[in-house]
C-alpha positions as CSV (number, residue, x, y, z in Angstrom):
1,M,-10.2,7.6,20.8
2,S,-12.1,4.8,19.1
3,V,-10.6,1.6,17.9
4,E,-13.5,-0.1,16.0
5,R,-12.5,-0.7,12.6
6,T,-14.4,1.7,10.0
7,T,-16.5,1.2,6.9
8,A,-16.4,0.8,3.6
9,A,-18.8,4.4,4.2
10,G,-15.5,5.9,5.3
11,G,-13.7,7.3,8.4
12,M,-9.8,6.5,8.2
13,E,-9.9,10.7,6.7
14,T,-9.9,11.5,10.4
15,S,-8.4,8.5,12.0
16,Y,-4.9,8.7,12.5
17,G,-4.1,5.8,14.2
18,F,-6.9,5.5,16.8
19,R,-7.0,9.4,17.4
20,R,-9.4,11.6,15.5
21,V,-7.7,14.8,14.1
22,G,-9.3,16.9,12.3
23,A,-10.0,17.1,8.1
24,G,-6.9,18.2,6.2
25,D,-4.8,16.6,9.3
26,K,-3.9,13.2,8.8
27,Q,-1.7,13.5,6.1
28,S,0.9,15.5,8.0
29,L,1.4,13.6,10.4
30,V,1.3,10.5,8.1
31,N,4.3,12.3,6.5
32,D,6.5,12.6,9.5
33,V,6.0,8.9,10.2
34,F,7.4,7.9,6.6
35,H,10.5,9.9,7.0
36,K,11.1,8.7,10.5
37,V,11.0,5.1,8.7
38,A,12.0,5.7,4.9
39,N,15.3,3.8,5.6
40,R,13.7,1.4,7.6
41,Y,10.8,0.2,4.7
42,D,11.9,-3.0,4.7
43,L,13.3,-3.9,8.2
44,M,9.7,-1.9,9.1
45,N,7.5,-4.6,7.3
46,D,9.4,-7.5,8.3
47,L,8.8,-6.5,11.8
48,M,4.6,-5.8,11.3
49,S,4.3,-9.4,9.2
50,G,7.0,-11.1,10.9
51,G,9.0,-10.7,7.6
52,L,5.2,-12.4,5.3
53,H,5.6,-9.6,3.2
54,R,8.3,-10.7,0.7
55,L,5.9,-13.5,0.2
56,W,2.7,-11.4,-0.3
57,K,4.8,-9.4,-2.5
58,D,6.2,-12.1,-4.5
59,A,2.2,-13.3,-4.8
60,M,1.0,-9.7,-5.5
61,V,3.3,-9.4,-8.8
62,A,2.6,-13.4,-9.6
63,W,-1.6,-12.6,-10.2
64,L,-0.6,-9.8,-11.8
65,N,1.5,-11.5,-14.3
66,P,3.3,-8.9,-16.6
67,P,3.2,-9.2,-19.5
68,K,6.8,-9.4,-21.1
69,R,6.9,-7.0,-23.6
70,S,7.3,-4.2,-24.0
71,G,5.2,-0.7,-23.8
72,W,3.1,-1.6,-20.7
73,K,3.3,0.8,-17.8
74,V,2.1,0.3,-13.6
75,L,2.0,2.7,-11.4
76,D,3.2,2.2,-7.9
77,V,1.5,4.1,-5.6
78,A,3.2,4.8,-1.9
79,G,6.0,2.5,-3.5
80,G,8.4,5.1,-3.0
81,T,11.2,3.2,-2.0
82,G,10.5,0.8,-5.8
83,D,9.8,-3.0,-4.0
84,I,6.9,-3.2,-5.9
85,A,7.7,-1.8,-8.9
86,F,11.4,-4.0,-9.5
87,R,9.4,-6.6,-8.7
88,I,7.4,-5.8,-11.8
89,I,10.0,-5.1,-13.7
90,E,11.7,-8.3,-13.0
91,A,8.6,-10.4,-13.8
92,S,8.7,-8.6,-16.9
93,H,11.9,-9.5,-17.9
94,R,13.0,-6.1,-17.4
95,H,9.8,-5.3,-20.5
96,A,7.9,-3.3,-18.0
97,H,7.7,0.3,-17.5
98,A,6.3,1.6,-14.1
99,T,6.2,4.7,-12.2
100,V,7.0,4.7,-9.1
101,L,4.6,7.8,-7.2
102,D,4.8,8.4,-2.9
103,I,4.0,12.0,-1.4
104,N,6.5,10.9,0.6
105,G,10.2,12.9,-0.7
106,S,12.2,10.0,1.3
107,M,11.0,7.3,0.3
108,L,11.4,8.4,-3.4
109,E,14.6,9.3,-2.8
110,V,15.7,5.1,-1.2
111,G,13.9,3.7,-4.6
112,R,16.1,6.2,-6.8
113,D,18.8,4.6,-5.1
114,R,17.8,1.0,-5.5
115,A,17.1,1.8,-9.0
116,E,20.3,3.1,-9.4
117,K,22.1,0.0,-8.6
118,K,19.5,-2.5,-10.0
119,N,20.2,-0.8,-13.1
120,L,16.5,-0.3,-13.6
121,Q,16.6,3.8,-14.2
122,E,15.9,2.8,-17.9
123,N,12.3,1.0,-16.1
124,T,11.6,3.3,-13.9
125,D,10.2,7.2,-12.9
126,F,9.7,8.3,-9.7
127,V,7.1,11.6,-8.9
128,E,6.7,13.1,-5.9
129,A,3.0,13.5,-5.8
130,N,-0.3,12.9,-4.0
131,A,-2.8,9.5,-4.4
132,E,-5.9,11.3,-4.2
133,A,-4.6,14.0,-7.1
134,L,-2.9,12.0,-9.9
135,P,-0.7,14.0,-12.4
136,F,-1.5,12.1,-14.9
137,E,-4.4,12.2,-17.8
138,D,-7.2,9.6,-17.9
139,D,-6.7,6.3,-19.1
140,I,-2.8,6.3,-19.6
141,F,-1.7,2.5,-17.3
142,D,-2.4,-0.6,-17.8
143,A,-2.0,-1.3,-14.3
144,Y,-1.8,0.3,-11.2
145,T,-0.6,-1.5,-7.7
146,I,-0.7,-0.4,-3.9
147,A,1.2,-2.6,-1.5
148,F,0.6,-1.2,2.3
149,G,-0.1,2.4,1.8
150,I,-3.7,2.7,0.7
151,R,-4.9,2.6,4.3
152,N,-1.9,5.6,5.3
153,V,-3.9,7.6,2.7
154,P,-6.9,10.4,4.4
155,R,-9.4,9.9,1.6
156,I,-9.3,6.6,0.1
157,D,-12.8,7.3,-1.7
158,V,-10.7,9.9,-3.8
159,A,-7.9,8.0,-4.2
160,L,-9.7,4.6,-5.6
161,S,-11.5,6.9,-8.4
162,E,-8.1,8.1,-9.1
163,A,-6.9,5.2,-9.8
164,F,-10.0,4.4,-11.9
165,R,-9.3,6.9,-14.0
166,V,-6.1,7.3,-14.8
167,L,-6.0,2.9,-15.8
168,R,-7.1,2.4,-19.5
169,R,-10.2,-0.2,-20.1
170,G,-8.8,-3.5,-19.0
171,G,-6.8,-2.3,-16.6
172,R,-6.4,-4.2,-13.7
173,F,-6.2,-2.2,-9.8
174,L,-4.1,-4.3,-7.2
175,C,-3.8,-3.6,-3.8
176,L,-1.7,-5.5,-1.0
177,E,-2.7,-4.1,2.6
178,F,-3.1,-5.6,6.3
179,S,-6.4,-6.3,6.9
180,E,-8.8,-8.7,9.5
181,V,-7.6,-12.0,10.4
182,D,-10.4,-14.5,10.3
183,M,-8.7,-17.9,12.7
184,P,-9.8,-17.4,15.5
185,L,-6.3,-17.9,17.9
186,L,-4.6,-16.4,15.5
187,D,-6.6,-12.9,15.8
188,K,-5.3,-12.7,19.5
189,A,-2.2,-13.8,18.9
190,Y,-1.6,-11.6,16.7
191,E,-3.3,-8.5,18.4
192,A,-0.7,-9.5,21.2
193,W,2.0,-9.1,19.0
194,S,1.1,-6.2,17.1
195,F,0.2,-3.9,20.0
196,N,2.6,-5.6,22.7
197,A,5.8,-6.4,20.8
198,I,6.1,-4.1,16.9
199,P,6.4,-0.8,18.9
200,R,8.6,-2.1,21.7
201,I,11.1,-3.6,18.8
202,G,10.9,-0.7,16.9
203,R,12.1,1.2,19.8
204,A,14.4,-1.0,20.4
205,V,15.7,-0.7,16.5
206,T,15.5,3.3,15.8
207,G,15.1,4.5,19.1
208,D,11.7,5.9,18.5
209,G,8.1,3.7,18.7
210,E,5.8,6.5,17.5
211,P,5.7,5.8,13.7
212,Y,4.6,1.6,14.9
213,S,2.2,2.3,17.4
214,Y,0.4,4.6,14.2
215,L,1.2,1.6,11.9
216,V,-0.7,-0.8,13.8
217,E,-3.4,0.9,14.9
218,S,-3.7,2.2,11.6
219,I,-4.2,-1.2,10.8
220,R,-6.4,-2.1,13.2
221,K,-8.9,1.2,11.9
222,F,-8.7,-0.3,8.2
223,P,-12.1,-1.3,6.1
224,N,-12.2,-5.6,6.3
225,Q,-11.7,-7.4,3.7
226,Q,-15.3,-6.6,2.3
227,N,-16.2,-3.6,3.0
228,F,-12.9,-2.7,1.2
229,A,-14.1,-5.1,-1.5
230,A,-17.1,-2.7,-1.8
231,M,-15.1,0.8,-1.6
232,I,-13.5,-0.2,-4.7
233,T,-16.4,-1.8,-6.4
234,R,-17.9,2.2,-5.4
235,A,-15.5,3.4,-7.4
236,G,-16.6,2.0,-11.2
237,F,-14.3,-1.8,-10.5
238,D,-15.5,-4.8,-12.0
239,R,-15.4,-8.4,-11.1
240,V,-14.0,-7.4,-7.5
241,T,-12.4,-10.5,-4.8
242,F,-9.7,-10.7,-3.1
243,R,-7.4,-13.6,-1.8
244,N,-6.5,-13.9,1.7
245,Y,-2.6,-14.6,3.3
246,S,-2.4,-15.2,7.0
247,G,-5.1,-15.8,7.8
248,G,-6.0,-12.7,7.0
249,I,-3.6,-10.9,7.9
250,A,-2.8,-9.0,4.2
251,A,-5.5,-9.0,2.0
252,L,-4.7,-8.7,-1.6
253,H,-7.8,-7.1,-3.5
254,S,-8.0,-7.2,-7.5
255,G,-10.1,-5.3,-9.6
256,W,-11.1,-4.4,-13.6
257,K,-11.6,-1.1,-15.6
258,L,-13.9,-2.5,-18.3
């Protein structure tokens, strides 16, 4: 059991939280987690961020700044519930088209129901597929977004390569993810909250604390901001930058296919 962060060299593919698992075993374990939490996804993120994930997602969409014209297409990966896709569509004044891709059918069902309630069916497609093997042709999307999902992908380098492949020249990659806190005292307080409070609250609210333990541990294992930026650059992206939110509790990485 290792609590050290992985680096740009890899390691997340055999890391299920702090447990080391066999190559190929992680995906099914992660799927089980999200089948369990699909109907309480917003609650999960509220618990893990103190509600701040809503502000971070708004900031992500603001930085993306989708154009207010028809024909612009975004692929939102690991976004089954539609949380990011719906924000992007509304920010474009309902001109953008979002393809929501997720490997977990339970999450996608939540997203489809929400799209109907928001009357956004014509602006959205929902696709059940793996981020490591996108079922799309090359060079067809104007933007690729992923929020709080990349750390659950076993082979992150493969997913980043796939993101680069499906983007058009001039396309934008944006990834919002929990990251490494860079403020003294806040890092200790956040870690104590994460490992002690979140699984207990998750157990009290949902009856099962195990998914929340995994999610907290996966945050601690994910590469820090600089290492993840190096992975994005290695996948072929240019002008790779990141912004920290709330002292680094979350980070938003950006890259361009130029």
